[in-house]
N, C-alpha and C positions, 0 to 999 in steps of 0.2 A: 865447541864442545870442551868441557872441562876434563882435565886429567885427575882432578881431585876425587878421592874415594872416601866414602863415609862408612865403609865396612870396617868392623872391628876385627881383631885377629881370629876370634872364633868363627865369625861369619865368613872371612876369607878362607879359613880351613874347610868349612862346610861346603863352600862353593867349589873349592879345588877338588874335594872328595867327590862331589856330585859330578863334576866334569870328567874326572878321571874314570869314574864308573860308567861313563857313556850316557849318563842321564842328561836329558835336555835341560838347558838353563831354567826353563819354566818349572822344572820339578824342584828347584832349590827351595828349601824351607827355611824359615827364620829359625834362629836359635831358640831353644826351649825358654819358656817363660821363667823369668828370674824374680826373686823377691824385690830386687831393685826396680824392675819394670813396674811391678804392682805398686810399689811406693810412689813412683812417678805418676802413674795413672790416678792414684788416690789424691795426690797433691794437685794435679790438673783439675780434678773434679771439685776441689774446694776453692778454686780460683774465683776472684771477684770479676774476672773478665769473661764475658759470655762466650766468645770465640774459643777460649781455652777450655771451658766446660764442654762445649760442643765437641772438641777434639777428644776429650776423655770419654764422652758418650759414644763416639764412633770407634773407639779402640776395641779391636776384636779380642784383646786379652783383658778387657775390663772385668773385674770380678762382679759377680751377680749382685752383690750388695751395693756396689757403686752404681750399677745401672738402675737398681731399684731406687736408690736415693735420687739420682739424676732424673728419674721419671716424675719426680715431684717438684722439679725445678720451676721457679716462677716464670721462666722465659720459655715460650713455646718452641723456639728454635732448638733449644737444648733437648726438650722432650721429643721433638721430631727426630733428632739424631739418635736418641735411645731407641725409638721405634724403627729406625733404619738399620740399626746394628743387628747383624745376623745372629749374634750370640745372646741377644736379649732373652731372658727367661719367658716362657709362655705366660706365667702369671702376671708379669709386668705388661706384656702385650695386651692381655685381657683387660687390665686396669686402664691402659692407655686408650683402649677402644672407646671409652666414654669420655675422653679428654675434651675440653672445651674448644680446642683448636682443630679445625677441620684438616689442616695439614698433618697433624699428628695422627688423626684417625685414618687418613688416607694411607700413610706409611704402614700403619697396623694392618689395614686391609690388604696391602701388597705383600706382606711378609708371609712366606711359606709356612712358618711355624704357628701362625695364628690359627686357632682351632676353627674348623669349618663352620660350627654354629655361630661363632663370633663374626666370621666373614659374611655369613648369610644375614646376620642381624644388621651389618653395615650396609646391606643392600637397601635398607629402609632409612638410612641416615638422612638428617635434615639438609645436608649439603649435597648438591648435585654432583660435585666433583668426587666426593667420597663414595657416593653410590656408583659412579662410573668406574672408579678404581676397584671397588669391591666386585663389580660384575666382571671386569677384565681379569682380576686375579683368580676368581673362581674358574673361569674358562681356562686360563693359563695353567693353573695348578692341575686341573683335570687333564688337560692335554699333556702336560709334563709327566703326570703319573702314568699315562698310557704308553709312553715311550720307554723301551727297555734300557 
């Protein structure tokens, strides 16, 4: 195990405050989004390296315009990461529901934010895997909504 810490001073202070207040470690929240973080995500999104663009697409703090832009990426893996991101705007999910890549459509079907009508439309998708995910997601979302 490493003794090396990657926490910055603000993160260490927030962690200490959280622990001192008796809150569990799992309640620790990241520092607020900074302009620097947004600049880094934007830079990642413009990379020539697919894996780096995927990282930007998965960033929960990615601005909606970055996710919108990455949803048009020529590489399906990047678009799939946009569809996987819980912060992706509904309009982007709706657009990705008709993506040419079935993996992208499957992630759209699984997303709780996908409008019900879009999820139901994916029940008739040409790819059996997308249809299966859509059916599972509709059941899962319905059951999740029923629990308090």
